[in-house]
All heavy atoms as TSV, in Angstrom:
chain	resi	resn	atom	element	x	y	z
A	1	MET	N	N	-53.866	-104.752	2.252
A	1	MET	CA	C	-55.117	-105.463	1.783
A	1	MET	C	C	-56.276	-105.093	2.793
A	1	MET	O	O	-56.053	-105.172	3.941
A	1	MET	CB	C	-54.755	-107.001	1.914
A	1	MET	CG	C	-56.006	-107.768	1.393
A	1	MET	SD	S	-55.743	-109.543	1.005
A	1	MET	CE	C	-54.433	-109.997	1.912
A	2	SER	N	N	-57.391	-104.592	2.275
A	2	SER	CA	C	-58.437	-104.180	3.019
A	2	SER	C	C	-59.248	-105.624	3.663
A	2	SER	O	O	-58.998	-106.698	3.190
A	2	SER	CB	C	-59.459	-103.308	2.328
A	2	SER	OG	O	-60.103	-104.189	1.198
A	3	THR	N	N	-59.982	-105.305	4.667
A	3	THR	CA	C	-60.717	-106.481	5.127
A	3	THR	C	C	-61.591	-107.178	4.129
A	3	THR	O	O	-61.519	-108.382	4.084
A	3	THR	CB	C	-61.610	-106.076	6.431
A	3	THR	OG1	O	-60.744	-105.328	7.327
A	3	THR	CG2	C	-62.259	-107.246	7.170
A	4	GLY	N	N	-62.288	-106.384	3.322
A	4	GLY	CA	C	-63.099	-106.987	2.226
A	4	GLY	C	C	-62.259	-107.761	1.249
A	4	GLY	O	O	-62.708	-108.936	0.872
A	5	THR	N	N	-61.147	-107.316	1.032
A	5	THR	CA	C	-60.302	-108.010	0.048
A	5	THR	C	C	-59.796	-109.305	0.721
A	5	THR	O	O	-59.741	-110.309	-0.011
A	5	THR	CB	C	-59.173	-107.107	-0.416
A	5	THR	OG1	O	-59.588	-105.946	-1.069
A	5	THR	CG2	C	-58.267	-107.754	-1.446
A	6	GLY	N	N	-59.408	-109.304	1.942
A	6	GLY	CA	C	-58.919	-110.540	2.672
A	6	GLY	C	C	-60.081	-111.404	2.720
A	6	GLY	O	O	-59.787	-112.588	2.568
A	7	ARG	N	N	-61.258	-110.994	2.979
A	7	ARG	CA	C	-62.437	-111.950	3.063
A	7	ARG	C	C	-62.726	-112.621	1.612
A	7	ARG	O	O	-62.933	-113.743	1.572
A	7	ARG	CB	C	-63.659	-111.198	3.605
A	7	ARG	CG	C	-63.678	-110.942	5.036
A	7	ARG	CD	C	-64.843	-110.350	5.543
A	7	ARG	NE	N	-64.753	-109.843	6.850
A	7	ARG	CZ	C	-65.320	-108.801	7.343
A	7	ARG	NH1	N	-66.304	-108.096	6.655
A	7	ARG	NH2	N	-65.262	-108.432	8.551
A	8	ALA	N	N	-62.600	-111.772	0.650
A	8	ALA	CA	C	-62.869	-112.328	-0.656
A	8	ALA	C	C	-61.726	-113.370	-0.977
A	8	ALA	O	O	-62.109	-114.388	-1.601
A	8	ALA	CB	C	-62.832	-111.178	-1.610
A	9	ALA	N	N	-60.531	-113.061	-0.657
A	9	ALA	CA	C	-59.349	-114.016	-0.950
A	9	ALA	C	C	-59.622	-115.313	-0.093
A	9	ALA	O	O	-59.456	-116.457	-0.689
A	9	ALA	CB	C	-58.098	-113.339	-0.599
A	10	ALA	N	N	-60.081	-115.204	1.076
A	10	ALA	CA	C	-60.280	-116.414	1.924
A	10	ALA	C	C	-61.451	-117.219	1.383
A	10	ALA	O	O	-61.442	-118.403	1.340
A	10	ALA	CB	C	-60.611	-115.871	3.396
A	11	ALA	N	N	-62.560	-116.453	0.953
A	11	ALA	CA	C	-63.527	-117.233	0.399
A	11	ALA	C	C	-63.169	-117.916	-0.989
A	11	ALA	O	O	-63.593	-119.055	-1.180
A	11	ALA	CB	C	-64.833	-116.214	-0.020
A	12	ARG	N	N	-62.436	-117.174	-1.769
A	12	ARG	CA	C	-61.822	-117.996	-2.907
A	12	ARG	C	C	-60.942	-119.121	-2.578
A	12	ARG	O	O	-61.111	-120.177	-3.230
A	12	ARG	CB	C	-61.053	-116.888	-3.961
A	12	ARG	CG	C	-61.742	-116.102	-4.684
A	12	ARG	CD	C	-60.941	-115.329	-5.591
A	12	ARG	NE	N	-59.935	-114.595	-5.038
A	12	ARG	CZ	C	-60.025	-113.332	-4.582
A	12	ARG	NH1	N	-61.253	-112.643	-4.674
A	12	ARG	NH2	N	-58.878	-112.668	-4.091
A	13	ALA	N	N	-60.267	-119.025	-1.588
A	13	ALA	CA	C	-59.402	-120.169	-1.168
A	13	ALA	C	C	-60.204	-121.411	-0.739
A	13	ALA	O	O	-59.933	-122.578	-1.020
A	13	ALA	CB	C	-58.429	-119.754	0.008
A	14	VAL	N	N	-61.221	-121.068	0.062
A	14	VAL	CA	C	-62.238	-122.118	0.562
A	14	VAL	C	C	-62.870	-122.838	-0.694
A	14	VAL	O	O	-63.038	-124.096	-0.725
A	14	VAL	CB	C	-63.263	-121.545	1.525
A	14	VAL	CG1	C	-64.462	-122.511	1.796
A	14	VAL	CG2	C	-62.632	-121.127	2.866
A	15	ARG	N	N	-63.380	-121.991	-1.749
A	15	ARG	CA	C	-64.046	-122.593	-2.840
A	15	ARG	C	C	-62.890	-123.442	-3.655
A	15	ARG	O	O	-63.297	-124.454	-4.159
A	15	ARG	CB	C	-64.483	-121.505	-3.788
A	15	ARG	CG	C	-65.872	-120.824	-3.271
A	15	ARG	CD	C	-66.596	-120.036	-4.291
A	15	ARG	NE	N	-65.789	-118.923	-4.753
A	15	ARG	CZ	C	-65.618	-117.628	-4.192
A	15	ARG	NH1	N	-66.277	-117.415	-3.190
A	15	ARG	NH2	N	-64.917	-116.801	-4.711
A	16	ALA	N	N	-61.699	-122.899	-3.677
A	16	ALA	CA	C	-60.624	-123.752	-4.434
A	16	ALA	C	C	-60.425	-125.059	-3.727
A	16	ALA	O	O	-60.305	-126.061	-4.370
A	16	ALA	CB	C	-59.405	-122.837	-4.605
A	17	ASP	N	N	-60.343	-125.029	-2.425
A	17	ASP	CA	C	-60.199	-126.220	-1.568
A	17	ASP	C	C	-61.269	-127.256	-1.787
A	17	ASP	O	O	-61.133	-128.375	-2.018
A	17	ASP	CB	C	-60.175	-125.951	-0.089
A	17	ASP	CG	C	-58.693	-125.363	0.375
A	17	ASP	OD1	O	-57.825	-125.377	-0.515
A	17	ASP	OD2	O	-58.637	-124.782	1.379
A	18	ARG	N	N	-62.625	-126.769	-1.899
A	18	ARG	CA	C	-63.693	-127.551	-2.069
A	18	ARG	C	C	-63.668	-128.088	-3.521
A	18	ARG	O	O	-64.109	-129.311	-3.694
A	18	ARG	CB	C	-65.103	-126.795	-1.868
A	18	ARG	CG	C	-65.253	-126.485	-0.427
A	18	ARG	CD	C	-66.565	-125.734	-0.193
A	18	ARG	NE	N	-66.684	-125.304	1.223
A	18	ARG	CZ	C	-67.485	-124.370	1.611
A	18	ARG	NH1	N	-68.098	-123.501	0.768
A	18	ARG	NH2	N	-67.605	-124.002	2.941
A	19	PHE	N	N	-63.382	-127.303	-4.485
A	19	PHE	CA	C	-63.229	-127.710	-5.827
A	19	PHE	C	C	-62.235	-128.975	-5.934
A	19	PHE	O	O	-62.481	-129.988	-6.583
A	19	PHE	CB	C	-62.729	-126.660	-6.679
A	19	PHE	CG	C	-62.617	-127.213	-8.190
A	19	PHE	CD1	C	-63.607	-127.269	-9.031
A	19	PHE	CD2	C	-61.369	-127.350	-8.537
A	19	PHE	CE1	C	-63.362	-127.689	-10.426
A	19	PHE	CE2	C	-61.042	-127.818	-9.774
A	19	PHE	CZ	C	-62.143	-128.074	-10.744
A	20	MET	N	N	-61.077	-128.770	-5.307
A	20	MET	CA	C	-60.038	-129.790	-5.229
A	20	MET	C	C	-60.552	-131.209	-4.548
A	20	MET	O	O	-60.298	-132.200	-4.997
A	20	MET	CB	C	-58.748	-129.406	-4.646
A	20	MET	CG	C	-57.997	-128.240	-5.579
A	20	MET	SD	S	-57.801	-128.855	-7.339
A	20	MET	CE	C	-56.735	-130.219	-7.060
A	21	GLU	N	N	-61.292	-130.917	-3.516
A	21	GLU	CA	C	-61.799	-132.171	-2.778
A	21	GLU	C	C	-62.788	-132.838	-3.757
A	21	GLU	O	O	-62.619	-134.054	-3.763
A	21	GLU	CB	C	-62.480	-131.701	-1.514
A	21	GLU	CG	C	-61.633	-131.253	-0.479
A	21	GLU	CD	C	-62.388	-130.685	0.821
A	21	GLU	OE1	O	-63.669	-130.745	0.706
A	21	GLU	OE2	O	-61.705	-130.191	1.630
A	22	ARG	N	N	-63.676	-132.203	-4.469
A	22	ARG	CA	C	-64.625	-132.781	-5.402
A	22	ARG	C	C	-63.745	-133.391	-6.614
A	22	ARG	O	O	-64.195	-134.529	-6.995
A	22	ARG	CB	C	-65.630	-131.746	-5.962
A	22	ARG	CG	C	-66.621	-131.438	-4.831
A	22	ARG	CD	C	-67.746	-130.605	-5.449
A	22	ARG	NE	N	-67.424	-129.406	-6.118
A	22	ARG	CZ	C	-67.327	-128.232	-5.605
A	22	ARG	NH1	N	-67.654	-128.161	-4.260
A	22	ARG	NH2	N	-66.988	-127.299	-6.274
A	23	ALA	N	N	-62.790	-132.848	-6.986
A	23	ALA	CA	C	-61.967	-133.377	-8.133
A	23	ALA	C	C	-61.310	-134.603	-7.587
A	23	ALA	O	O	-61.169	-135.538	-8.421
A	23	ALA	CB	C	-60.857	-132.245	-8.503
A	24	ASN	N	N	-60.650	-134.587	-6.430
A	24	ASN	CA	C	-60.135	-135.891	-5.863
A	24	ASN	C	C	-61.126	-137.010	-5.694
A	24	ASN	O	O	-60.786	-138.010	-5.966
A	24	ASN	CB	C	-59.357	-135.456	-4.531
A	24	ASN	CG	C	-58.103	-134.647	-4.805
A	24	ASN	OD1	O	-57.543	-134.584	-5.718
A	24	ASN	ND2	N	-57.837	-133.846	-3.717
A	25	ASP	N	N	-62.283	-136.674	-5.186
A	25	ASP	CA	C	-63.367	-137.607	-5.101
A	25	ASP	C	C	-63.657	-138.291	-6.453
A	25	ASP	O	O	-63.899	-139.398	-6.460
A	25	ASP	CB	C	-64.662	-136.976	-4.456
A	25	ASP	CG	C	-64.377	-136.700	-2.945
A	25	ASP	OD1	O	-63.424	-137.115	-2.373
A	25	ASP	OD2	O	-65.234	-135.857	-2.445
A	26	ALA	N	N	-63.829	-137.302	-7.481
A	26	ALA	CA	C	-64.175	-137.808	-8.777
A	26	ALA	C	C	-63.108	-138.750	-9.331
A	26	ALA	O	O	-63.380	-139.728	-9.948
A	26	ALA	CB	C	-64.355	-136.596	-9.821
A	27	GLU	N	N	-61.820	-138.420	-9.045
A	27	GLU	CA	C	-60.781	-139.272	-9.533
A	27	GLU	C	C	-60.883	-140.762	-8.846
A	27	GLU	O	O	-60.627	-141.588	-9.471
A	27	GLU	CB	C	-59.385	-138.644	-9.094
A	27	GLU	CG	C	-58.922	-137.512	-10.053
A	27	GLU	CD	C	-57.628	-136.932	-9.739
A	27	GLU	OE1	O	-56.713	-137.682	-9.252
A	27	GLU	OE2	O	-57.495	-135.770	-9.815
A	28	GLU	N	N	-61.106	-140.658	-7.539
A	28	GLU	CA	C	-61.337	-141.917	-6.879
A	28	GLU	C	C	-62.439	-142.753	-7.449
A	28	GLU	O	O	-62.237	-143.946	-7.473
A	28	GLU	CB	C	-61.533	-141.644	-5.302
A	28	GLU	CG	C	-60.310	-141.097	-4.661
A	28	GLU	CD	C	-60.456	-140.911	-3.199
A	28	GLU	OE1	O	-61.262	-141.631	-2.498
A	28	GLU	OE2	O	-59.923	-139.918	-2.542
A	29	VAL	N	N	-63.656	-142.127	-7.660
A	29	VAL	CA	C	-64.603	-142.922	-8.206
A	29	VAL	C	C	-64.215	-143.347	-9.610
A	29	VAL	O	O	-64.746	-144.544	-9.923
A	29	VAL	CB	C	-65.928	-141.868	-8.408
A	29	VAL	CG1	C	-67.098	-142.489	-9.171
A	29	VAL	CG2	C	-66.480	-141.533	-6.946
A	30	HIS	N	N	-63.665	-142.520	-10.397
A	30	HIS	CA	C	-63.209	-142.937	-11.795
A	30	HIS	C	C	-62.405	-144.224	-11.698
A	30	HIS	O	O	-62.477	-145.089	-12.349
A	30	HIS	CB	C	-62.503	-141.853	-12.605
A	30	HIS	CG	C	-62.205	-142.246	-13.930
A	30	HIS	ND1	N	-60.829	-142.604	-14.147
A	30	HIS	CD2	C	-62.834	-142.214	-15.010
A	30	HIS	CE1	C	-60.739	-142.984	-15.428
A	30	HIS	NE2	N	-62.051	-142.719	-15.987
A	31	ARG	N	N	-61.499	-144.164	-10.706
A	31	ARG	CA	C	-60.380	-145.291	-10.661
A	31	ARG	C	C	-61.275	-146.597	-10.079
A	31	ARG	O	O	-60.950	-147.645	-10.619
A	31	ARG	CB	C	-59.283	-144.834	-9.618
A	31	ARG	CG	C	-58.176	-145.645	-9.415
A	31	ARG	CD	C	-57.019	-145.268	-8.595
A	31	ARG	NE	N	-57.332	-144.120	-7.674
A	31	ARG	CZ	C	-57.069	-142.870	-7.746
A	31	ARG	NH1	N	-56.398	-142.553	-8.945
A	31	ARG	NH2	N	-57.371	-141.892	-6.908
A	32	ALA	N	N	-62.089	-146.321	-9.290
A	32	ALA	CA	C	-62.872	-147.502	-8.742
A	32	ALA	C	C	-63.720	-148.182	-9.888
A	32	ALA	O	O	-63.815	-149.257	-9.993
A	32	ALA	CB	C	-63.747	-147.137	-7.514
A	33	ILE	N	N	-64.425	-147.365	-10.710
A	33	ILE	CA	C	-65.117	-147.878	-11.746
A	33	ILE	C	C	-64.300	-148.468	-12.771
A	33	ILE	O	O	-64.523	-149.583	-13.246
A	33	ILE	CB	C	-65.934	-146.619	-12.383
A	33	ILE	CG1	C	-67.096	-146.153	-11.491
A	33	ILE	CG2	C	-66.619	-147.175	-13.820
A	33	ILE	CD1	C	-67.661	-144.918	-11.983
A	34	ALA	N	N	-63.083	-147.825	-13.061
A	34	ALA	CA	C	-62.237	-148.610	-14.112
A	34	ALA	C	C	-61.704	-149.843	-13.481
A	34	ALA	O	O	-61.673	-150.826	-14.403
A	34	ALA	CB	C	-61.042	-147.647	-14.330
A	35	GLU	N	N	-61.379	-149.952	-12.248
A	35	GLU	CA	C	-60.872	-151.271	-11.704
A	35	GLU	C	C	-62.062	-152.364	-11.735
A	35	GLU	O	O	-61.773	-153.380	-12.131
A	35	GLU	CB	C	-60.465	-150.973	-10.336
A	35	GLU	CG	C	-59.078	-150.249	-10.172
A	35	GLU	CD	C	-58.825	-149.963	-8.697
A	35	GLU	OE1	O	-59.438	-150.521	-7.822
A	35	GLU	OE2	O	-57.823	-149.304	-8.409
A	36	HIS	N	N	-63.305	-151.832	-11.499
A	36	HIS	CA	C	-64.378	-152.675	-11.595
A	36	HIS	C	C	-64.645	-153.257	-12.954
A	36	HIS	O	O	-64.847	-154.442	-13.193
A	36	HIS	CB	C	-65.697	-152.071	-10.965
A	36	HIS	CG	C	-66.858	-152.862	-11.050
A	36	HIS	ND1	N	-67.101	-153.965	-10.237
A	36	HIS	CD2	C	-68.010	-152.923	-11.844
A	36	HIS	CE1	C	-68.260	-154.592	-10.476
A	36	HIS	NE2	N	-68.795	-153.956	-11.482
A	37	VAL	N	N	-64.735	-152.392	-13.880
A	37	VAL	CA	C	-64.922	-152.660	-15.356
A	37	VAL	C	C	-63.738	-153.723	-15.793
A	37	VAL	O	O	-64.118	-154.566	-16.613
A	37	VAL	CB	C	-65.059	-151.482	-16.174
A	37	VAL	CG1	C	-65.075	-151.874	-17.725
A	37	VAL	CG2	C	-66.340	-150.650	-15.776
A	38	ALA	N	N	-62.579	-153.493	-15.334
A	38	ALA	CA	C	-61.461	-154.285	-15.802
A	38	ALA	C	C	-61.685	-155.597	-15.328
A	38	ALA	O	O	-61.191	-156.559	-16.040
A	38	ALA	CB	C	-60.161	-153.700	-15.289
A	39	GLN	N	N	-62.429	-155.914	-14.198
A	39	GLN	CA	C	-62.603	-157.325	-13.700
A	39	GLN	C	C	-63.973	-157.952	-14.267
A	39	GLN	O	O	-64.131	-159.129	-14.134
A	39	GLN	CB	C	-62.746	-157.262	-12.251
A	39	GLN	CG	C	-61.559	-156.778	-11.509
A	39	GLN	CD	C	-61.825	-156.634	-10.057
A	39	GLN	OE1	O	-62.794	-156.945	-9.455
A	39	GLN	NE2	N	-60.808	-156.078	-9.488
A	40	LEU	N	N	-64.668	-157.349	-15.171
A	40	LEU	CA	C	-65.813	-157.795	-15.708
A	40	LEU	C	C	-65.602	-158.739	-16.867
A	40	LEU	O	O	-64.679	-158.468	-17.598
A	40	LEU	CB	C	-66.745	-156.666	-16.124
A	40	LEU	CG	C	-67.412	-155.694	-15.239
A	40	LEU	CD1	C	-68.267	-154.701	-15.733
A	40	LEU	CD2	C	-68.265	-156.492	-14.175
A	41	SER	N	N	-66.389	-159.650	-17.108
A	41	SER	CA	C	-66.278	-160.508	-18.321
A	41	SER	C	C	-66.643	-159.584	-19.505
A	41	SER	O	O	-67.361	-158.581	-19.303
A	41	SER	CB	C	-67.105	-161.733	-18.203
A	41	SER	OG	O	-68.484	-161.477	-18.352
A	42	ASP	N	N	-66.456	-160.043	-20.732
A	42	ASP	CA	C	-66.852	-159.241	-21.953
A	42	ASP	C	C	-68.339	-159.256	-21.970
A	42	ASP	O	O	-68.910	-158.111	-22.300
A	42	ASP	CB	C	-66.429	-159.927	-23.179
A	42	ASP	CG	C	-64.875	-159.724	-23.415
A	42	ASP	OD1	O	-64.326	-158.944	-22.669
A	42	ASP	OD2	O	-64.283	-160.612	-24.257
A	43	THR	N	N	-69.124	-160.179	-21.515
A	43	THR	CA	C	-70.562	-160.230	-21.547
A	43	THR	C	C	-71.132	-159.267	-20.585
A	43	THR	O	O	-71.976	-158.479	-20.728
A	43	THR	CB	C	-71.153	-161.558	-21.246
A	43	THR	OG1	O	-70.455	-162.536	-22.303
A	43	THR	CG2	C	-72.492	-161.618	-21.311
A	44	GLU	N	N	-70.639	-159.250	-19.295
A	44	GLU	CA	C	-70.877	-158.288	-18.242
A	44	GLU	C	C	-70.700	-156.764	-18.648
A	44	GLU	O	O	-71.570	-156.065	-18.467
A	44	GLU	CB	C	-70.228	-158.681	-17.003
A	44	GLU	CG	C	-70.648	-159.922	-16.238
A	44	GLU	CD	C	-69.644	-160.357	-15.157
A	44	GLU	OE1	O	-68.388	-160.191	-15.293
A	44	GLU	OE2	O	-70.277	-160.830	-14.189
A	45	GLU	N	N	-69.594	-156.649	-19.266
A	45	GLU	CA	C	-69.190	-155.285	-19.759
A	45	GLU	C	C	-70.093	-154.900	-20.677
A	45	GLU	O	O	-70.684	-153.688	-20.673
A	45	GLU	CB	C	-67.782	-155.268	-20.239
A	45	GLU	CG	C	-67.287	-153.897	-20.499
A	45	GLU	CD	C	-65.873	-153.781	-21.017
A	45	GLU	OE1	O	-65.004	-154.827	-20.666
A	45	GLU	OE2	O	-65.457	-152.975	-21.782
A	46	ASP	N	N	-70.502	-155.660	-21.721
A	46	ASP	CA	C	-71.365	-155.307	-22.769
A	46	ASP	C	C	-72.723	-154.928	-22.277
A	46	ASP	O	O	-73.340	-154.023	-22.651
A	46	ASP	CB	C	-71.532	-156.403	-23.835
A	46	ASP	CG	C	-70.308	-156.571	-24.610
A	46	ASP	OD1	O	-69.457	-155.654	-24.711
A	46	ASP	OD2	O	-70.161	-157.681	-25.325
A	47	SER	N	N	-73.256	-155.793	-21.200
A	47	SER	CA	C	-74.545	-155.600	-20.665
A	47	SER	C	C	-74.501	-154.289	-19.808
A	47	SER	O	O	-75.511	-153.570	-20.007
A	47	SER	CB	C	-74.802	-156.723	-19.651
A	47	SER	OG	O	-75.947	-156.538	-19.022
A	48	MET	N	N	-73.492	-153.996	-19.096
A	48	MET	CA	C	-73.431	-152.770	-18.383
A	48	MET	C	C	-73.412	-151.545	-19.335
A	48	MET	O	O	-74.197	-150.569	-19.174
A	48	MET	CB	C	-72.106	-152.709	-17.416
A	48	MET	CG	C	-72.159	-151.443	-16.650
A	48	MET	SD	S	-70.457	-151.259	-15.811
A	48	MET	CE	C	-69.403	-150.917	-17.011
A	49	PHE	N	N	-72.692	-151.523	-20.291
A	49	PHE	CA	C	-72.680	-150.329	-21.221
A	49	PHE	C	C	-73.992	-150.308	-21.929
A	49	PHE	O	O	-74.391	-149.139	-22.325
A	49	PHE	CB	C	-71.534	-150.391	-22.140
A	49	PHE	CG	C	-70.145	-150.016	-21.491
A	49	PHE	CD1	C	-69.043	-150.942	-21.544
A	49	PHE	CD2	C	-69.949	-149.020	-20.832
A	49	PHE	CE1	C	-67.935	-150.793	-20.922
A	49	PHE	CE2	C	-68.849	-148.637	-20.361
A	49	PHE	CZ	C	-67.768	-149.490	-20.234
A	50	SER	N	N	-74.661	-151.339	-22.315
A	50	SER	CA	C	-75.970	-151.321	-22.916
A	50	SER	C	C	-77.045	-150.559	-22.045
A	50	SER	O	O	-77.741	-149.741	-22.493
A	50	SER	CB	C	-76.407	-152.635	-23.249
A	50	SER	OG	O	-75.689	-153.236	-24.343
A	51	GLN	N	N	-76.901	-150.990	-20.703
A	51	GLN	CA	C	-77.806	-150.318	-19.774
A	51	GLN	C	C	-77.540	-148.858	-19.598
A	51	GLN	O	O	-78.393	-148.034	-19.506
A	51	GLN	CB	C	-77.692	-151.071	-18.358
A	51	GLN	CG	C	-78.186	-152.497	-18.466
A	51	GLN	CD	C	-77.940	-153.126	-17.052
A	51	GLN	OE1	O	-77.776	-152.422	-16.064
A	51	GLN	NE2	N	-77.747	-154.370	-17.046
A	52	VAL	N	N	-76.230	-148.418	-19.701
A	52	VAL	CA	C	-75.893	-147.019	-19.506
A	52	VAL	C	C	-76.441	-146.366	-20.741
A	52	VAL	O	O	-77.016	-145.207	-20.602
A	52	VAL	CB	C	-74.397	-146.895	-19.406
A	52	VAL	CG1	C	-74.063	-145.462	-19.500
A	52	VAL	CG2	C	-73.952	-147.428	-17.962
A	53	ARG	N	N	-76.202	-146.854	-21.795
A	53	ARG	CA	C	-76.672	-146.202	-23.179
A	53	ARG	C	C	-78.190	-146.097	-23.163
A	53	ARG	O	O	-78.691	-145.056	-23.760
A	53	ARG	CB	C	-76.283	-146.966	-24.434
A	53	ARG	CG	C	-74.711	-146.736	-24.785
A	53	ARG	CD	C	-74.544	-147.278	-26.128
A	53	ARG	NE	N	-74.737	-148.834	-26.235
A	53	ARG	CZ	C	-73.580	-149.549	-25.883
A	53	ARG	NH1	N	-72.412	-149.214	-25.593
A	53	ARG	NH2	N	-73.776	-150.964	-25.940
A	54	GLU	N	N	-78.940	-146.908	-22.598
A	54	GLU	CA	C	-80.400	-146.826	-22.619
A	54	GLU	C	C	-80.923	-145.759	-21.710
A	54	GLU	O	O	-82.125	-145.298	-21.857
A	54	GLU	CB	C	-81.042	-148.159	-22.089
A	54	GLU	CG	C	-80.745	-149.398	-23.065
A	54	GLU	CD	C	-81.223	-150.730	-22.537
A	54	GLU	OE1	O	-81.732	-150.803	-21.414
A	54	GLU	OE2	O	-81.074	-151.699	-23.287
A	55	ARG	N	N	-80.020	-145.246	-20.737
A	55	ARG	CA	C	-80.571	-144.257	-19.861
A	55	ARG	C	C	-80.385	-142.859	-20.427
A	55	ARG	O	O	-80.043	-142.200	-20.958
A	55	ARG	CB	C	-79.952	-144.347	-18.524
A	55	ARG	CG	C	-80.283	-145.628	-17.851
A	55	ARG	CD	C	-79.678	-145.691	-16.513
A	55	ARG	NE	N	-80.082	-147.098	-16.016
A	55	ARG	CZ	C	-79.916	-147.525	-14.807
A	55	ARG	NH1	N	-79.384	-146.732	-13.913
A	55	ARG	NH2	N	-80.219	-148.684	-14.427
Protein backbone atom coordinates (compact mmCIF):
# COMPACT_ATOMS: atom_id res chain seq x y z
CA MET A 1 0.00 0.00 0.00
CA SER A 2 1.42 3.37 -0.95
CA THR A 3 1.67 6.22 1.52
CA GLY A 4 -1.16 8.09 -0.22
CA THR A 5 -3.41 5.05 -0.06
CA GLY A 6 -2.56 4.57 3.62
CA ARG A 7 -3.37 8.19 4.38
CA ALA A 8 -6.67 7.92 2.50
CA ALA A 9 -7.58 4.79 4.45
CA ALA A 10 -6.67 6.50 7.72
CA ALA A 11 -8.78 9.53 6.79
CA ARG A 12 -11.73 7.25 5.95
CA ALA A 13 -11.33 5.49 9.30
CA VAL A 14 -11.36 8.83 11.15
CA ARG A 15 -14.49 9.94 9.25
CA ALA A 16 -16.16 6.62 10.02
CA ASP A 17 -15.30 7.00 13.73
CA ARG A 18 -16.72 10.52 13.78
CA PHE A 19 -19.86 9.34 12.00
CA MET A 20 -20.37 6.60 14.58
CA GLU A 21 -19.82 9.07 17.43
CA ARG A 22 -22.52 11.34 15.96
CA ALA A 23 -24.83 8.36 15.43
CA ASN A 24 -24.33 7.28 19.05
CA ASP A 25 -24.97 10.85 20.22
CA ALA A 26 -28.17 10.94 18.14
CA GLU A 27 -29.31 7.66 19.68
CA GLU A 28 -28.74 9.05 23.18
CA VAL A 29 -30.70 12.23 22.36
CA HIS A 30 -33.52 10.19 20.85
CA ARG A 31 -33.65 7.94 23.92
CA ALA A 32 -33.68 10.95 26.28
CA ILE A 33 -36.49 12.63 24.32
CA ALA A 34 -38.51 9.41 24.24
CA GLU A 35 -38.10 8.99 28.02
CA HIS A 36 -39.11 12.61 28.61
CA VAL A 37 -42.18 12.37 26.37
CA ALA A 38 -43.21 9.14 28.09
CA GLN A 39 -43.38 11.06 31.38
CA LEU A 40 -45.56 13.88 30.03
CA SER A 41 -49.26 14.08 30.62
CA ASP A 42 -51.49 13.88 27.54
CA THR A 43 -52.07 17.64 27.70
CA GLU A 44 -48.34 18.40 27.96
CA GLU A 45 -47.59 16.04 25.09
CA ASP A 46 -50.27 17.59 22.87
CA SER A 47 -48.95 21.07 23.64
CA MET A 48 -45.36 20.08 22.87
CA PHE A 49 -46.25 18.50 19.54
CA SER A 50 -48.42 21.50 18.60
CA GLN A 51 -45.43 23.79 19.21
CA VAL A 52 -43.17 21.57 17.10
CA ARG A 53 -45.67 21.53 14.22
CA GLU A 54 -45.91 25.33 14.30
CA ARG A 55 -42.16 25.73 13.67
